[in-house]
C-alpha positions in Angstrom: 226.3 -13.9 -88.4 226.0 -13.1 -92.1 224.2 -10.0 -93.0 223.1 -11.3 -96.4 220.3 -13.8 -96.8 220.5 -16.2 -99.7 217.0 -16.5 -101.0 217.2 -18.3 -104.3 220.1 -19.6 -106.3 220.6 -21.8 -109.4 223.5 -21.9 -111.8 222.4 -21.7 -115.4 225.5 -21.8 -117.6 228.4 -20.1 -119.2 229.3 -18.1 -122.3 232.3 -16.2 -123.5 232.8 -13.2 -125.7 236.3 -13.5 -127.2 236.3 -10.1 -128.9 236.6 -8.2 -125.7 237.7 -11.1 -123.6 234.8 -10.9 -121.2 233.5 -14.2 -119.8 229.8 -14.2 -118.8 228.5 -16.8 -116.5 224.7 -16.8 -116.3 223.7 -16.9 -112.6 220.2 -16.6 -111.0 220.4 -15.6 -107.3 218.4 -13.2 -105.2 219.9 -11.7 -102.1 218.3 -9.5 -99.5 220.4 -6.6 -98.3 220.6 -6.1 -94.5 222.4 -3.0 -93.4 225.2 -2.8 -96.0 225.4 0.3 -98.2 226.7 -1.5 -101.3 227.7 0.7 -104.3 226.2 -0.2 -107.6 228.2 1.0 -110.6 227.2 1.9 -114.2 230.3 0.0 -115.5 231.3 -3.6 -114.6 234.9 -3.3 -113.7 235.3 0.1 -112.0 235.4 1.5 -108.5 235.3 5.1 -109.7 233.0 7.0 -107.4 231.8 9.0 -110.4 230.4 5.8 -111.8 228.2 5.0 -108.8 224.6 5.0 -109.8 223.0 3.7 -106.6 223.8 2.7 -103.0 221.7 -0.1 -101.6 219.3 0.2 -98.7 218.0 -2.3 -96.2 214.8 -3.1 -98.1 216.6 -3.9 -101.4 216.7 -7.3 -103.0 219.6 -7.8 -105.4 218.6 -10.0 -108.4 221.8 -11.3 -109.8 221.7 -11.9 -113.5 225.3 -12.9 -114.3 228.9 -12.9 -113.3 231.3 -11.2 -115.6 235.1 -11.8 -115.7 237.6 -9.9 -117.7 240.7 -11.9 -118.7 242.5 -8.8 -119.8 242.3 -7.0 -116.4 241.6 -10.0 -114.3 238.6 -8.5 -112.6 235.1 -9.9 -111.8 231.7 -8.2 -111.4 228.1 -9.0 -110.7 225.4 -7.8 -113.1 222.3 -7.1 -110.9 218.8 -5.8 -111.2 216.6 -4.1 -108.5 212.8 -4.1 -108.2 212.8 -0.4 -109.0 214.0 -1.3 -112.5 217.6 -0.1 -111.9 220.4 -2.3 -113.1 224.1 -2.1 -112.6 227.3 -3.8 -111.5 228.9 -4.7 -108.2 232.6 -5.5 -108.2 233.9 -8.8 -106.8 237.3 -9.6 -105.4 237.5 -12.9 -107.3 235.7 -15.0 -109.9 233.2 -17.5 -108.4 233.5 -19.5 -111.6 237.3 -19.5 -111.7 238.7 -22.2 -114.0 235.2 -22.9 -115.4 234.1 -24.6 -112.2 230.3 -24.9 -111.7 229.8 -24.0 -115.4 227.5 -26.1 -117.5 228.9 -29.4 -118.7 226.0 -31.6 -120.0 222.6 -33.0 -119.3 222.1 -36.7 -118.5 218.9 -38.8 -118.3 218.6 -40.8 -115.0 215.6 -43.0 -114.9 213.6 -40.5 -117.0 214.7 -37.5 -115.1 217.0 -35.0 -116.8 219.9 -33.9 -114.5 222.1 -30.9 -115.2 225.8 -31.6 -114.7 228.3 -28.9 -113.9 232.1 -28.8 -114.2 234.0 -29.1 -110.9 237.7 -29.9 -111.0 238.9 -30.1 -107.4 240.4 -32.4 -104.7 238.5 -33.5 -101.6 238.7 -36.0 -98.8 236.1 -38.6 -97.9 234.8 -37.6 -94.5 236.0 -39.7 -91.6 233.1 -39.5 -89.1 231.8 -43.0 -90.0 233.6 -46.4 -89.8 231.6 -47.7 -92.8 233.1 -47.4 -96.3 231.2 -45.1 -98.8 229.7 -46.6 -101.9 230.7 -45.1 -105.3 227.8 -45.5 -107.7 227.4 -45.7 -111.4 224.8 -43.0 -111.7 223.8 -40.1 -109.3 220.8 -41.7 -107.5 220.5 -43.8 -104.3 219.6 -47.2 -105.9 222.2 -47.0 -108.7 224.7 -49.9 -109.2 227.5 -49.8 -106.7 230.9 -49.8 -108.6 233.1 -50.1 -105.5 233.4 -48.8 -101.9 235.9 -46.3 -100.7 237.4 -45.9 -97.2 237.1 -42.8 -95.1 239.9 -40.2 -95.2 240.7 -41.2 -98.8 241.8 -38.3 -101.0 239.8 -38.1 -104.2 239.7 -35.8 -107.3 236.5 -34.6 -108.9 235.4 -33.6 -112.4 231.8 -32.7 -112.1 228.8 -32.2 -109.8 225.0 -32.2 -110.2 223.4 -28.8 -110.3 221.5 -29.4 -107.0 225.0 -30.0 -105.4 223.9 -33.4 -104.0 226.1 -35.7 -106.1 229.7 -35.4 -107.1 231.8 -37.5 -109.6 235.0 -38.7 -108.1 238.1 -40.5 -109.4 240.4 -42.8 -107.3 242.9 -45.5 -107.9 239.9 -48.0 -107.9 238.0 -46.1 -110.6 235.4 -43.4 -111.0 231.8 -42.9 -110.1 229.2 -40.8 -108.2 229.1 -40.2 -104.5 227.0 -38.0 -102.3 228.5 -34.6 -101.5 227.6 -35.3 -97.8 230.5 -37.7 -97.8 233.3 -35.3 -98.7 235.2 -32.5 -96.9 238.0 -30.1 -97.5 239.9 -30.6 -94.3 239.5 -26.9 -93.4 236.7 -24.7 -92.0 234.1 -23.0 -94.1 231.7 -24.3 -96.8 232.8 -27.7 -98.2 231.9 -27.0 -101.9 232.3 -23.2 -101.9 229.7 -22.9 -104.6 229.3 -19.6 -106.6 226.2 -18.9 -104.4 228.2 -19.2 -101.2 231.1 -17.2 -102.6 228.8 -14.4 -103.8 227.0 -14.3 -100.5 230.3 -14.0 -98.7 231.5 -11.3 -101.1 228.3 -9.2 -100.6 228.8 -9.2 -96.8 231.9 -7.1 -97.3 231.0 -5.3 -100.6 230.2 -2.1 -98.7 233.9 -1.8 -97.8 235.0 -1.7 -101.5 
């Protein structure tokens, strides 16, 4: 059972500071700490005990502001705030936005509703629990025009996903279009999409050991 409870999460975007090669991914996620004693540091890419400004308690809620990644030293860190007003950094073992995945791509208008689209370049398989082919749609909503149908267990590549993680844009030999994320799988255990929220939640479970 996970010791960290994901309360609220929404990916906002990405920016980069070329001068010091620090990539900053805006990230809004609140996480309640269970029993872990997670070290909060004054600097983003350190595990120097002399830079520990706070150790979390069970009552704490970590309000994540952004994910930082240093190209130079290939390290990642969370920038967090606490209700007490304290802010600091928690080191990560990897970058949840590696390769720019889940960073902002564009906004599109779908029937008067503005949807935020995020980058996601990966490969998936159409799930095989149903005998019925899956419809690939022109736009990410249920009654959109069907472009073609795709059989189960078909391998597909993706380029983007809606920010609510409900629709994903796939490409196959038959063309490209939108399909529900419920219809894809990775072929291995664990979360299917492995979103930044899921990745961070998992990281924080073990952060007390770093």
